[in-house]
C-alpha positions as a printed Julia matrix, in Angstrom:
68×3 Matrix{Float64}:
 246.63  -108.7   -44.86
 244.83  -111.76  -43.52
 241.69  -109.74  -42.81
 241.75  -108.24  -46.29
 242.01  -111.7   -47.82
 238.98  -112.86  -45.84
 236.83  -109.89  -46.87
 237.42  -109.29  -50.58
 233.83  -108.31  -51.45
 233.2   -105.89  -48.57
 233.54  -102.14  -48.97
 236.07  -100.11  -46.96
 233.54   -98.46  -44.65
 232.15  -101.83  -43.54
 235.69  -103.15  -43.05
 236.52  -100.2   -40.79
 233.41  -100.88  -38.73
 234.31  -104.57  -38.46
 237.9   -103.84  -37.45
 236.77  -101.36  -34.8
 234.37  -103.92  -33.39
 237.05  -106.65  -33.39
 239.52  -104.39  -31.6
 236.93  -103.32  -29.03
 235.86  -106.88  -28.21
 239.48  -108.07  -28.07
 240.33  -105.29  -25.63
 237.36  -106.19  -23.43
 238.33  -109.88  -23.42
 241.95  -109.06  -22.51
 240.95  -106.7   -19.69
 238.47  -109.18  -18.23
 241.15  -111.9   -18.41
 243.67  -109.64  -16.71
 241.36  -108.79  -13.8
 240.05  -112.34  -13.48
 243.6   -113.69  -13.39
 244.56  -111.15  -10.75
 241.54  -112.07   -8.62
 242.22  -115.79   -8.94
 245.89  -115.42   -8.02
 245.1   -113.12   -5.08
 242.38  -115.51   -3.87
 244.99  -118.26   -3.52
 247.55  -115.78   -2.08
 249.92  -116.56   -4.91
 252.39  -113.71   -5.15
 255.52  -114.62   -7.01
 258.34  -112.15   -7.51
 258.58  -113.24  -11.12
 255.24  -111.63  -11.92
 256.02  -108.37  -10.17
 259.6   -107.7   -11.17
 260.06  -109.12  -14.65
 258.45  -109.1   -18.04
 256.22  -111.77  -19.55
 258.98  -113.8   -21.16
 261.17  -113.94  -18.09
 258.18  -114.86  -15.91
 257.67  -117.86  -18.17
 261.26  -118.87  -17.48
 260.69  -118.4   -13.75
 257.68  -120.69  -13.99
 259.74  -123.3   -15.76
 262.47  -123.03  -13.14
 259.97  -123.47  -10.32
 258.75  -126.71  -11.89
 262.2   -128.27  -11.71
């Protein structure tokens, strides 16, 4: 809905092309971030069980617990 509101004067074919490009670039950015984060954490030998055994939300809670 937000994208449609931003592009009221663009035809549907151009919108599809824009959405495909946005999705592709977003996927590339997320994959690069994932691998870069893994390399950075492995460089510092930081292996926490919270990252390996739990989901994203619970790993946030593990991080908060480790700060206390």
